[in-house]
C-alpha positions, -999 to +999 in steps of 0.1 A: +329-039-897+350-069-895+339-097-872+369-090-851+360-053-842+324-062-834+338-086-809+359-060-793+331-036-792+307-064-773+335-070-748+339-034-740+302-029-735+300-058-712+332-047-691+313-012-688+280-027-676+298-048-649+317-016-637+284+004-633+269-023-614+295-028-591+301+006-582+266+018-580+255+036-549+290+036-533+297+074-538+304+098-508+286+089-475+275+056-488+275+028-459+289-006-467+254-022-469+246-001-499+218+013-481+215+052-484+231+070-454+207+084-426+201+121-434+209+147-408+172+156-401+165+117-395+196+113-373+182+144-352+146+130-350+162+095-338+183+114-313+153+133-300+133+104-297+160+086-277+164+117-255+123+119-248+124+083-241+151+088-214+132+117-201+100+097-192+115+067-178+101+058-147+119+061-112+138+028-106+129+006-076+161+016-059+147+054-061+113+045-046+131+024-018+153+055-010+122+078-009+103+053+014+133+049+037+135+089+039+099+089+049+106+062+076+135+081+088+115+113+093+088+092+110+115+077+134+128+111+144+093+124+149+086+096+172+116+101+191+099+135+203+069+112+215+081+100+249+068+077+274+081+065+306+068+029+300+050+025+271+059+012+237+050+023+202+045+012+167+032+034+140+026+032+101+013+058+080+006+059+042-001+090+022-030+081-005-024+113-025+015+106-029+025+116-063+044+085-067+016+064-061+004+046-029+005+010-020+006-006+015+041-018+011+053+020+006+038+031+040+063+048+063+068+029+093+083+031+130+086+005+156+103+010+192+113-028+187+123-043+156+099-073+148+076-066+176+038-072+173+013-061+195-019-072+211-048-059+187-077-055+215-107-042+198-091-029+165-092-066+154-130-061+149-125-046+116-103-077+106-132-099+117-155-082+096-133-084+066-130-119+072-168-125+076-176-104+046-149-125+023-165-158+035-200-144+026-185-134-009-172-170-014-207-185-007-223-158-029-248-144-003-252-114+016-250-110+054-280-122+073-298-098+093-284-110+124-249-107+112-256-071+103-267-064+138-235-080+152-212-063+128-228-028+135-228-032+173-190-047+170-178-018+151-197+013+162-199+007+197-171-020+201-195-046+215-176-075+226-205-101+228-212-091+191-175-099+183-175-131+202-205-143+181-187-133+147-155-148+157-171-181+162-189-176+129-157-170+110-140-200+126-118-183+151-082-177+145-082-202+114-108-182+097-091-148+105-055-161+094-068-173+059-087-140+052-053-123+061-034-142+034-059-130+010-058-093+024-020-093+026-015-092+062+019-110+066+025-104+103-008-110+119-018-140+139-052-147+153-056-151+191-059-186+205-094-198+214-119-172+220-091-146+227-097-126+197-083-095+213-049-109+220-046-114+181-010-103+173-004-076+146+018-049+133+011-013+125+020-021+089-004-050+086-030-027+099-024-002+072-025-031+048-061-040+061-072-004+058-058-004+021-079-032+014-110-016+030-106+019+016-095+006-018-110+023-048-103-001-074-117-039-072-082-050-086-064-037-054-084-059-029-103-091-027-133-071-008-160-063-030-172-027-036-204-036-015-182-051+013-159-020+013-186+003+013-204-014+042-172-015+063-165+023+057-201+031+067-195+013+100-162+031+106-175+065+099-202+057+128-183+053+157-199+059+190-193+093+210-167+088+233-149+061+214-139+087+187-104+097+201-071+084+188-057+087+151-085+113+147-066+138+168-044+142+138-072+154+113-106+145+103-114+109+107-137+095+079-132+059+091-118+048+125-115+021+150-099+019+186-089-006+209-081-006+247-073-033+269-059-037+303-037-067+309-045-087+341-008-097+345+007-060+347-024-037+350-007-019+320-028-008+290-027-017+253-042+014+234-045+012+196-060+033+170-066+029+130-083+049+104-084+069+074-073+106+081-082+138+061-053+165+068-038+193+048-057+185+015-044+148+018-060+113+029-036+093+050-042+055+064-028+056+098-021+030+125-009+035+159-004+007+183+010+006+218+015-013+249+027-005+285+009+025+295-001+032+332-037+044+325-062+045+296-062+080+295-021+082+292-022+056+267-046+076+245-028+108+249+004+088+236-015+074+207-029+110+198+007+127+201+021+100+180-006+102+155-002+141+150+036+137+148+033+110+122+011+133+097+034+162+103+065+139+096+052+126+063+036+156+050+067+178+056 
């Protein structure tokens, strides 16, 4: 073969090789990247994964807010049926067995007057005990025998002398307010001087306090497991004759009531907080009131409000 023919053959071979490289993988359905197209099965699997992901997306914060608002609307409607000629009410309730989770911030609440705070009277004694226990935890110690004696009398029989002693121990309003910042109470202010009974609070804050006391997980409260168990034990041993209030709405497994006649008006502050079991659910419930003409009428009002509140949120 002549050199010219050999050269021509070589040129044709080189041209053919270049054509094959340039067009490899660009048949029907090939993408511009030269990668194989996703098969139909793979596309279906990808679509299914996306659909499955969409199906398990958690409710948005706006959905939760709407649900909370609906609960509060039902509660307000129920409270409209609980009438009193002179008294004012504030109520908060939290279903601990709610399917969408339960936090103090999601409690349903009602107030006869926006932004109102109420005298705590003796329900503040639970708060005083919580402050004492937090201080003891910080100091790495257990309560002394005397502190335990005071705590038992203060909670179980609402002894005021015991409350006076422990109010001094925690540093009065300063100590209470410091504890409440840790406990998540944002609308509560300790009473001035020795007047712990005039601590100002809200029903929502009282539910936040109960949530800290009855929390099951250490991560949900600054109170240790031992501190929670001790407080729950005392709240479950309320003296006969003092076990009225939110207990009317179910079985109270933890309770504290407060009652105070205001010297200036002769009208009564009647309050009740606790953990209530009803219809297979556990509820944290706080009912605060002022302006009742008598202790008896105030208790009746609080108990009617408690029953109506549980009925409203369990509907």
